[in-house]
N, C-alpha and C positions, 0 to 999 in steps of 0.2 A: 172404167171399172165401176159398177154399181154396188151399192151396199146390199148385202144379203145376210140373212140370219144364219148363224153358224151353230149347228147342233153339237151337242157333246160328242156324239159318235163321230161326226165329221172332223171335229177338232182332233180327236185321238187318232183317226185315220191319217190325217195330214202330218201329224207329228211322227207317227210310225213310218210314214213314207220318207221322212228325213227333211221335211220342210222346216224352215226356221220360223220362229214366232213372228218375226218381222214380215216374212212372206205371207204367212197366214193372215196376219192383221191387215196388210195391204190389200189382199184379195177380197177381204170381207168388209173393208171400210171401217175397221175398228182399231183401237190403239194396241201397240205391242204390249203395253202394261196390262191392259184389260185381258188380252189373250193369255198372258202369263199368269195372271191372278186366277182366271178360270181354269187353266190347266192344273195349277196347284190344288185348287179346290176339288177338281175331279180325281186327281191322284190320291188326295187325302181320303175321299169317300171310298175309293176302291181299296185302299190299304186297310181302312177300318173294317170294311166288309170281309176282307180276306182274313184279317186277324180274328174277328168274331167267329168265323166259321172254324178256323183252326183251333181256337180255344175250346169250342164245343167238342171237336174231335178228340183233343187231348184229354179232356175230362172224361169222355166216354171210354177211352182206352184205359185210363187209370182205374175207373170203376170196374171195367171188365177184367183187368189184370188182378185187382183185389179179389173179385169174385172167384176167379180161377185159382188163385193162391189159397183162398179159404177152402175151396172144394178139395184141393189136392193135399193140403196139410191143415186139417182142422186144429185150432188151438183155442184155449180159453180167451174170451174177449179181454180179460185183464192183461194179456200179454201183447195185445196190439198197440203199436205206437204210431200215432198219426203226426205228420209234420206239416 
């Protein structure tokens, strides 16, 4: 077993295939702990990217909903309550 560079994509593929971290580490000549740490970092980046995208979508929907509400039932701005 020779040491080989493990790309982020390959790490995720191997995990998705059901390989254990110990197997992946052994195949690539790295420690299980290093493999685990890298996987945690990758999943954190992915989660943050998804959350950021969803936040933007939610904000856009709320703005659109407010615009539609204002078009259908115009009211004085003094009556609007923002939370």
